[in-house]
Every structure is written in C-alpha cells, then in structure tokens.
C-alpha positions in Angstrom: 131.8 50.6 116.7 134.7 48.8 115.7 132.2 46.0 115.3 129.6 47.9 113.4 132.4 48.8 111.0 133.3 45.3 110.5 129.8 44.3 110.0 129.3 47.3 107.4 132.5 46.1 105.7 131.8 42.5 105.3 128.3 43.5 103.9 130.0 45.6 101.3 132.2 42.3 100.1 129.9 39.8 100.8 127.0 41.2 99.3 128.4 41.7 95.6 130.1 38.5 95.7 126.7 37.2 96.2 125.1 39.0 93.4 127.7 38.1 91.2 127.7 34.4 91.9 124.0 34.7 90.6 122.9 33.4 87.3 120.0 35.0 85.4 118.5 33.3 82.8 115.0 33.3 81.0 113.1 30.2 80.6 110.6 29.3 77.7 107.9 26.7 77.5 106.4 25.8 74.1 103.6 23.6 73.0 105.1 20.7 70.9 102.1 20.5 68.8 101.7 23.9 67.8 104.8 25.9 68.5 103.1 28.4 70.4 103.9 30.2 74.1 101.9 28.5 76.8 100.7 30.7 79.3 100.0 30.4 83.1 102.3 27.3 83.4 103.7 26.8 86.9 107.4 26.2 87.4 108.9 25.0 90.6 112.8 24.7 90.9 113.8 21.8 92.9 117.1 22.8 93.9 116.4 26.2 95.0 112.3 26.0 96.1 111.7 28.6 93.5 107.7 28.9 92.5 107.2 30.8 89.1 104.7 31.3 86.5 104.9 32.0 82.5 103.7 35.1 81.1 101.6 35.6 77.8 105.1 34.8 75.8 105.6 31.4 77.7 108.7 33.1 79.5 109.6 33.0 83.1 112.8 34.6 84.7 115.1 31.8 86.1 117.4 32.8 89.1 119.9 30.2 90.5 122.8 30.7 92.6 125.6 29.1 90.2 126.0 27.7 86.8 125.1 23.9 86.8 122.0 21.6 86.3 118.7 22.0 88.0 115.4 20.3 87.8 112.4 22.1 86.8 108.6 20.8 87.7 106.4 22.3 85.3 102.7 22.0 85.6 100.5 22.7 82.7 97.0 22.2 83.3 96.6 18.6 84.6 99.9 17.4 83.4 103.1 17.5 84.8 106.4 17.6 82.9 110.1 17.2 84.9 113.2 18.4 83.1 116.8 18.6 84.0 118.4 21.6 82.1 121.9 23.3 82.4 122.0 26.8 83.3 125.3 28.3 81.9 125.4 32.0 81.8 123.7 35.4 82.5 121.1 36.0 79.8 120.7 32.4 78.8 117.4 31.7 76.8 116.2 27.9 77.5 113.6 26.7 75.4 111.3 23.8 76.8 109.0 22.2 74.7 106.0 20.0 76.2 103.2 18.0 74.7 102.3 14.3 73.5 105.5 13.5 71.4 108.8 15.2 71.5 111.3 13.6 69.2 114.3 15.3 70.3 113.9 15.4 73.9 112.2 12.0 74.7 109.2 11.4 76.9 108.0 8.9 79.3 104.5 6.9 79.0 101.5 9.5 79.3 99.7 6.9 81.4 102.4 7.5 84.0 101.4 11.1 84.7 105.1 12.5 84.6 106.8 13.5 81.3 110.3 14.3 81.6 111.4 16.7 78.8 114.5 18.1 77.5 117.1 18.8 74.9 119.4 16.0 73.9 123.3 16.9 75.0 125.8 17.2 72.2 128.5 14.3 72.4 130.5 15.2 75.1 133.5 12.7 74.4 136.8 14.8 74.9 134.6 17.8 75.0 135.2 20.7 77.6 132.7 23.8 77.6 133.4 27.2 78.9 130.9 29.7 79.2 131.3 33.6 79.1 130.8 33.8 82.9 133.0 31.1 83.6 136.0 32.4 81.4 135.7 36.0 83.5 136.4 34.0 86.5 139.4 32.3 85.5 142.9 33.8 86.6 145.7 34.8 84.3 143.7 34.6 80.9 142.7 38.3 81.5 138.9 37.6 80.4 140.3 36.4 77.0 137.6 33.4 75.9 140.2 31.7 73.3 143.5 32.0 75.9 141.0 30.5 78.8 141.2 27.4 77.0 144.9 26.9 77.8 143.8 26.1 81.4 141.8 22.8 80.1 144.1 19.4 80.5 146.1 18.7 77.2 146.2 22.2 76.0 149.3 24.4 76.1 150.4 27.4 74.4 153.5 27.5 72.3 155.6 30.4 71.4 155.6 31.3 67.8 158.5 30.4 65.7 159.2 32.1 62.2 162.3 32.6 60.0 164.6 35.3 60.3 163.9 38.5 58.5 167.2 38.6 56.9 168.4 36.5 54.4 172.2 35.8 53.9 174.1 34.5 51.0 176.2 31.5 52.5 179.8 30.9 51.3 179.1 27.2 50.6 176.1 27.9 48.4 175.6 31.5 46.8 171.9 30.9 46.8 170.9 28.4 49.1 170.0 30.9 52.2 167.1 32.2 50.3 163.9 32.3 52.5 160.4 33.8 52.2 159.3 32.8 56.2 157.3 35.8 57.9 159.7 37.6 60.3 157.1 37.5 63.3 154.4 34.5 62.7 152.0 32.9 65.5 150.7 30.5 62.7 147.3 31.5 60.9 146.1 28.4 63.2 147.3 30.2 66.5 149.4 29.2 69.2 147.8 26.2 71.0 149.0 23.0 71.2 146.5 20.2 71.7 147.7 16.7 72.6 151.4 17.6 71.9 150.3 18.2 67.9 151.6 21.4 66.1 149.6 24.5 66.3 148.7 24.3 62.7 146.8 21.0 63.2 144.1 22.6 65.2 140.2 24.1 63.4 138.6 27.1 64.9 134.8 27.7 64.0 132.6 30.7 65.2 128.9 29.5 65.0 130.0 26.6 62.5 132.2 29.1 59.9 136.1 28.6 59.9 138.3 31.2 61.2 141.2 32.2 59.2 143.5 32.8 62.5 142.2 33.1 66.0 144.8 35.3 67.5 146.1 38.8 67.0 149.8 39.1 66.3 152.2 38.6 69.2 149.2 36.5 70.8 147.9 39.6 72.3 144.5 38.8 71.9 141.9 36.5 70.5 140.3 38.0 67.0 136.7 37.3 68.2 135.4 40.1 71.2 134.8 38.5 74.6 131.3 39.9 74.5 130.5 38.4 71.1 131.4 34.9 72.7 128.9 32.9 74.8 130.4 29.2 74.5 133.7 27.9 73.8 133.6 24.2 73.2 136.9 22.5 72.8 137.2 19.0 71.2 140.6 17.2 72.2 140.2 13.5 71.3 138.1 11.6 69.1 136.1 14.6 68.2 132.5 14.2 66.0 132.7 13.0 62.4 131.4 16.5 61.3 134.9 18.0 61.7 137.8 17.1 59.8 141.5 18.5 58.5 142.5 18.8 62.2 145.0 16.2 63.9 145.0 18.2 67.0 141.9 19.3 68.0 138.7 21.6 67.5 137.7 24.6 69.2 134.1 25.2 68.2 133.0 29.2 69.5 129.4 29.8 69.7 128.2 33.5 69.5 124.9 35.5 70.9 121.7 33.9 70.6 118.3 35.3 70.9 118.1 39.2 71.6 114.8 40.6 73.3 115.7 44.0 73.8 118.1 46.6 72.4 121.5 47.0 74.4 125.0 47.5 74.2 128.3 49.5 75.4 131.2 51.3 74.3 134.7 51.0 76.3 137.4 53.6 76.0 140.8 53.1 77.3 144.2 54.5 76.6 145.5 52.0 74.3 142.1 49.9 73.2 138.6 50.5 72.7 135.6 48.5 71.6 132.0 48.8 71.0 129.2 46.1 71.1 125.6 46.4 70.1 122.4 44.1 69.9 118.6 44.6 69.0 115.9 42.5 68.0 114.6 43.1 64.5 111.6 42.7 62.1 109.2 42.4 65.2 110.9 40.3 67.1 111.5 37.8 64.2 115.1 38.4 64.0 118.1 40.1 65.7 121.2 41.7 65.0 124.5 41.6 66.8 127.6 43.5 66.0 131.0 44.6 67.8 134.3 46.2 67.0 137.3 46.5 68.7 140.6 48.8 67.8 144.0 48.9 69.9 146.2 52.0 68.9 149.5 51.7 71.4 151.5 53.4 68.4 149.2 56.6 68.5 148.7 56.8 72.2 152.4 56.4 73.2 154.0 58.8 70.6 151.1 61.4 71.7 151.8 61.2 75.3 155.4 60.7 75.9 157.4 59.8 72.8 160.9 60.5 74.9 160.1 57.6 76.7 160.3 54.9 73.5 163.5 53.3 72.6 164.4 53.8 68.9 164.4 50.2 68.3 160.6 49.6 70.0 158.0 47.9 67.7 154.4 48.5 67.8 151.6 46.0 67.3 148.0 46.9 66.5 144.9 45.5 65.9 141.3 46.0 64.2 138.9 43.2 64.4 135.1 43.2 64.3 131.9 40.6 64.0 128.3 40.8 63.2 125.4 38.6 62.7 121.9 38.9 61.3 119.4 36.2 62.3 116.0 35.9 60.9 113.3 33.1 62.0 110.5 33.2 59.7 108.7 30.4 61.5 109.5 27.3 63.7 111.1 25.7 60.4 112.9 28.1 58.4 115.9 30.1 59.9 118.3 32.2 58.2 121.8 33.6 59.2 124.0 36.3 57.9 127.6 37.0 59.4 130.8 38.6 58.8 133.9 38.6 61.0 137.5 39.8 60.5 140.6 40.9 61.6 143.7 43.0 61.0 147.3 43.2 62.2 150.3 45.9 61.8 153.4 45.7 63.0 156.6 48.3 62.5 159.0 50.1 64.5 157.6 52.8 66.5 160.3 55.6 66.3 161.5 54.7 62.9 158.0 55.3 61.4 157.3 58.5 63.3 160.6 60.2 62.0 160.2 58.8 58.6 156.5 60.2 58.0 157.8 63.6 59.7 160.6 63.9 57.7 158.5 63.1 54.2 155.0 64.0 55.4 155.3 66.3 58.4 152.4 63.7 60.0 152.9 60.2 62.1 149.3 59.1 60.5 150.6 60.0 57.5 153.1 57.0 57.5 150.4 54.3 58.5 149.0 52.7 55.5 148.3 49.7 53.4 151.2 47.0 53.4 154.6 46.9 54.6 156.9 50.3 55.1 160.2 49.2 53.2 161.6 52.5 54.1 161.7 52.0 57.8 165.1 50.1 57.3 168.2 51.4 56.6 171.5 49.9 55.4 173.3 51.1 58.3 171.1 50.9 61.0 171.6 47.1 61.6 167.9 46.6 62.4 166.0 44.0 60.6 162.9 44.7 59.1 159.8 44.1 60.9 157.1 45.6 58.7 153.8 43.3 58.5 150.3 44.1 57.8 148.0 41.0 57.9 144.3 40.4 58.0 141.3 38.1 56.9 137.6 38.4 56.0 134.9 36.1 56.2 131.4 36.3 54.8 129.0 33.6 55.4 125.3 32.5 55.4 123.5 29.6 57.0 120.3 28.5 56.5 118.5 25.9 58.9 115.6 23.8 58.4 113.7 21.6 60.9 110.9 19.5 60.9 109.0 18.5 63.9 111.8 18.1 66.0 112.9 15.0 64.3 114.7 16.6 61.4 117.2 19.3 61.4 119.1 20.4 58.3 122.2 23.4 58.3 123.5 24.5 55.0 126.6 26.6 55.4 128.3 28.9 52.6 131.2 31.2 53.3 133.9 32.9 51.7 137.2 33.9 53.5 140.1 36.0 52.2 143.6 36.3 54.0 146.0 38.5 53.3 149.9 39.0 54.7 152.5 41.4 53.5 155.5 41.4 55.2 159.1 42.8 55.0 162.5 40.8 54.4 165.9 41.8 53.2 168.8 39.9 51.7 172.4 40.5 53.2 175.7 39.5 52.4 177.7 37.4 55.0 181.2 39.0 53.8 180.2 42.7 54.8 177.0 42.5 56.6 175.4 45.1 54.2 171.9 44.8 52.8 172.0 43.9 49.1 168.1 44.6 48.8 165.1 44.5 50.7 161.5 43.1 49.4 158.2 42.3 50.3 156.2 38.8 50.5 152.8 38.9 49.6 150.8 35.9 50.8 147.3 35.8 49.6 144.7 33.2 49.8 141.0 33.0 49.0 138.8 29.9 50.4 135.1 28.9 49.5 133.2 26.5 51.3 130.0 25.0 51.1 129.0 22.3 53.9 125.3 20.7 54.2 124.7 19.0 57.7 121.7 16.5 58.4 120.3 15.1 61.8 117.3 12.7 61.9 116.0 11.3 64.9 115.0 7.9 64.3 114.1 6.2 67.8 112.8 8.9 70.4 115.8 9.7 72.6 117.9 6.4 71.5 118.9 6.8 68.0 120.2 9.7 65.9 121.8 10.0 62.6 124.1 12.7 61.4 125.6 12.8 58.0 126.8 15.6 55.9 129.4 16.7 53.3 131.5 19.9 52.2 133.4 21.4 49.4 136.4 23.4 49.9 138.1 25.5 47.1 141.5 27.2 48.0 143.3 29.9 45.8 146.6 30.6 47.2 149.1 33.0 45.9 152.6 33.9 46.9 154.8 36.3 45.2 157.7 38.8 45.8 157.4 42.6 44.8 158.7 45.8 46.0 162.3 45.4 45.5 164.4 48.1 47.1 168.1 48.4 46.1 170.5 49.5 48.9 173.9 51.5 48.2 176.9 49.5 49.1 180.3 50.7 50.4 182.3 47.8 50.6 183.5 46.6 47.1 183.2 43.1 48.3 179.5 43.2 48.4 177.9 41.8 45.3 175.5 44.3 43.3 171.8 44.3 43.2 171.7 43.1 39.7 174.2 40.5 39.7 172.5 39.1 42.8 169.0 39.3 41.3 170.1 37.6 37.9 171.7 34.8 40.0 168.7 34.2 41.8 166.4 34.0 38.6 168.8 31.6 37.2 170.0 29.4 39.6 167.1 29.3 42.4 163.6 27.5 41.7 162.2 29.0 44.7 163.1 32.5 43.9 162.1 32.2 40.1 158.4 30.9 41.0 158.2 33.4 43.2 159.4 36.2 41.4 157.1 35.2 38.6 154.2 34.5 41.1 153.4 31.3 42.3 150.1 30.3 42.6 148.4 27.2 43.6 144.6 25.8 43.4 143.3 22.8 45.2 140.1 21.1 46.4 139.4 19.3 49.1 135.8 17.8 49.6 134.8 15.5 52.3 131.7 13.6 53.7 130.9 11.9 56.9 128.5 9.6 58.9 127.7 9.2 62.6 125.6 7.6 64.8 124.1 8.4 68.3 123.0 5.6 70.3 122.2 5.9 74.0 120.7 3.5 76.3 120.5 3.1 79.8 123.8 4.8 80.9 125.8 4.2 77.7 126.2 6.6 74.4 127.9 5.2 71.8 128.8 7.3 68.6 130.3 5.2 65.8 131.2 7.4 62.7 133.3 7.9 59.6 134.7 10.3 57.5 136.1 10.6 54.2 138.2 13.1 52.5 139.2 13.8 48.9 142.5 16.1 48.0 142.6 17.3 44.4 146.5 18.1 44.2 147.2 14.3 44.8 143.8 12.9 43.7 143.7 10.8 46.7 141.0 9.9 49.3 141.1 9.0 52.6 138.6 7.5 54.9 139.0 7.1 58.7 136.4 5.4 61.3 135.7 7.1 64.5 134.0 5.8 67.5 133.2 7.1 71.3 131.7 5.8 74.2 130.4 7.2 77.3 129.4 5.7 80.7 127.4 8.1 82.9 126.9 7.6 86.8 124.6 10.3 87.5 124.7 9.7 91.4 128.2 11.0 91.6 127.9 13.3 88.3 130.6 11.0 86.9 131.1 10.2 83.0 133.6 8.0 81.8 135.1 8.5 78.3 136.7 6.2 75.8 137.6 6.7 72.1 139.6 6.0 68.9 139.8 7.0 65.3 142.3 7.9 62.6 
C-alpha cells in the first residue's frame, strides 16, 4: 500500500513538471514566391521524431521538450527543405518560407535536392536573450522580466542615490545649501549597472520605442507587465550601431507578436491587480493586445489594519499600462500603433490618512495629483516625501518589406515625463523649517527614426543604415511655497530668506523664474553584416550631433564572431567608441 502511495505522489509531482517543461509553438510555412500558406506539407522534427502536416492555413503545431534549436525537415511535393529553428516560448509563431530563392534565408543549389531555409539571426555580439518562459524559472526575480537581467554577467543593481529632502542654510554660506534633487530617486534610467557604468548610461526600448524610465519607484517592479514581454535582448558590449546615447548598455524588449484567437485574464490580489487581453482584428489582418496594472497598498492596509501602520510609514503605489494595435495590410505593408505609460506616488501613509480625515473626512479625498505639502509640519521632524511621477509614450511604426531583400522601419514617438516632489528649507541654527516647496520636472521628447536593411548577397552580406531626429523640451521650476511659523527668533523669516535667495543664488533664481532647456540630438549610422563559413563580421559607424554645443561625434564600431557548431560555442570580440 505504501508503495502505491509513493507511485501516486511521484506521478503528481513528476507529470506536471514534464508538462510545464514542454514548449508549444505554432509553425507556419509560406510559399516564397506568392506569400501564400503551403497546404499538406509534411514536417519531421529530427530531435523528437515527430511527424506533422500543415493545414489549409499552412500551420502546424510544434511541441518540443524544452526551448532550444531544432532541425525541421519539410517535404513539399518533390522538394525537401531542411531548416534549424529556435523555439523560445509557448505560443511563439515560427514562420518558414520555402521556394526557389530566399534572400533573407539563403538556399543551397537546387540541383542538390536539399534546400536549407531559415531566418538570419540578429547580431549576437555581447548579446543575451531571455524569453518569458525562461524568466519565470529564474530564482530571486519573482517573475519580473527586467529584474531578471541582473542574473546575467556584467550586470548588477545599484541602490538609488538621491538628494536629501531637506535644504539647510549653512553657516559658512547662507545660500550654498540650496538643492533641487528629488528626495527619492532611482534615476529615470533605472538602477541597473552594466559593465560598471552609471545607471543613467543605459537605454531601454519596447518594440523599438524608447522607455522613459524602466522601474517603478523604489525598484518595486518594472513598468512593463510581464505578460506583455516575450523577449528581452541585452547588449552589454559593442552593441549594434542602430543604438546610441548609451555608454553602459542597451536593453531591448519585444512585446507580443501575432494573435490568433481572443484571450486574456484578470488577476486580483491584496495589494496588486492586473488585466491582460488580446484578440485578432479586421478578420485576421491585425491584432490588439492591452494590459493594465495597479497597486494599492495604502488603501488595503488602512482599510484592513490601520493600527499596525507606524506613524512614519511611507507608501508607494503605482499604475502602468501598455497596448499595441498592429495591422498587416499585405506581405509588404504593416502599421503598428502603441502606447505605454506609468505613474508612481509616494507619501506618508498615516499622516495622509489623518490629514484627509480632518479636512475632508475621507482618505481617498487626500490622494490627488501632485505632492501633498500639508503632510509635513514644522514640529513633526519628518522630512517631506510627497512625490508624483509618471510618463506617457505614444508611438507609430510603419514597416515596408520587399521580396525579403529589403526592410524599412519608420518610427515616430512622443513621450511626456513629469515629476513633482516636495522639499523643504530649514535653518541649521534652530532646525526649524523656514518654508516648504515643490519642484516640477517636466520633459517632452519627440523622436523620428528610419531604419533600412538591404540584403546584398544571399546569406553573406546585409547593409543596415538609418537616421534619427530627437527633440527635447525640458522645464524645471519651483512652485507652491508654504511658509512655516517659527518660534525661535534666530530663525530667518520666510520673506528675508526668499529675497536673499533670489538676489544671491543663481540656481534658485533660474528655477524661481522657470528654467527651460530646448535641445536637439540627431544621429545617423551605417553597418554591414558579413558572414562567411563560421565567421560573422559587423563593422559599423555612428555619428551624433548635439545642438547646444553644435558638436558632432563619430564613433566606429566592429564586432567579430566565430561559431563552433559541433559544441554550440561562439567566440566573440568587439571594439568601438
């Protein structure tokens, strides 16, 4: 009897683990000349021995034991094609084209009776790729896709360092202590350190569009919902010339691909809820994917057990969302509309609750746009922490492809970033707050980028060229001054302090009037992908022009790869500036 129970328990734990390890993808075979699906083609998977057949839509279900490369032998009429494809995650759609010629894939001599068909890999130099399924299995990252990159070599998280929320009047210089740094900041570029560079030296992209800041306040979570992320590509070395303005590294996120049927889910928990939905549209010509997420620790804790919250406890909740709408008119023309954004709020939990209860009788009434200057008093001794930060990005991408030998991507995006946080100004003689104030950091960025890829020699030479235009409008200003009543006669008055700051401190005067900076950053690049035998060479060049200094910088880049397919080893080398 005991042995029977052991067998049952083993089956309970073993069978689900096997099922979870399986990866189910969809293969799609298209005719190279017409772009139409290939019906009744036979497909054999060499590694698993599975025999499959395509349906009227040219598709077949591919089930493999784990992610990795698999060899597919495809029989169409009297022709035999052999292709090695990488299966990365559940639900992936793998497209394979077969025909007489294929510029993007490369084919063997038709007289040999066997054609090798496959899509060219992206440049792999100093590049790591994490799929959604891989990320879920990584320990210590709690399924967060961007935090998972910290498991890669050369990448580590750095604790945020921001200015103190209190500005003191120093005895040696009455005004030299003035500062406008945010009280809590994990940098608008996140907290990741790549190759020893600063956290601000990295760039993050979602489907080719720049992300304003990748992590929520306090590094709670990334601003992109995990269900919205399919792949994360990390470039920590000599990254492709199409990327610039990043001395550390580039993290490129790929969102959902094609959608074949409606689906979605809603997750509700004590402190966080999210929703995800996807569906094909326009009779299968396109698809829509959308997701939203909201955390609410302040509401939950105050409603469930407010007595357990310390008086100085702070809360930080966030909201984010993304959607994309893709329309494929035919094999040559494709249009993508996208939006992604996030918002973070930080403040004292109980003080906000008590303040709102006294003034309006409800906690929810105390939560609004902007920092809450009334949460700090002159006698509480607590620094202000009110912060309201968010960004919104809208983008459109048009893609044109021709005969598999030319691809042109045109991007346009508008991003808005706004950060409103509290600071105060105190006297070192008495420790009393002279006045509180808020700092508004507002930025608008416009970007247009054109990327062109041309296949010159089948499977041996590809040329990549492109250009981009960036316009940045940046405003930094002070507002909502709140004088505090002082008891000690040695504490300077509010009027006296403000007048001295306006007359003697350039930083204060410029921010008091509203400091605005407009600048442009334009760039261009060119790169070749040369492949022969087991070598791949990627020489390139990128130039950038900065409007404020009217300076131009040109940086050459080059990468070299040598593959040893027998052992699955790739040796990499690169240089650039």
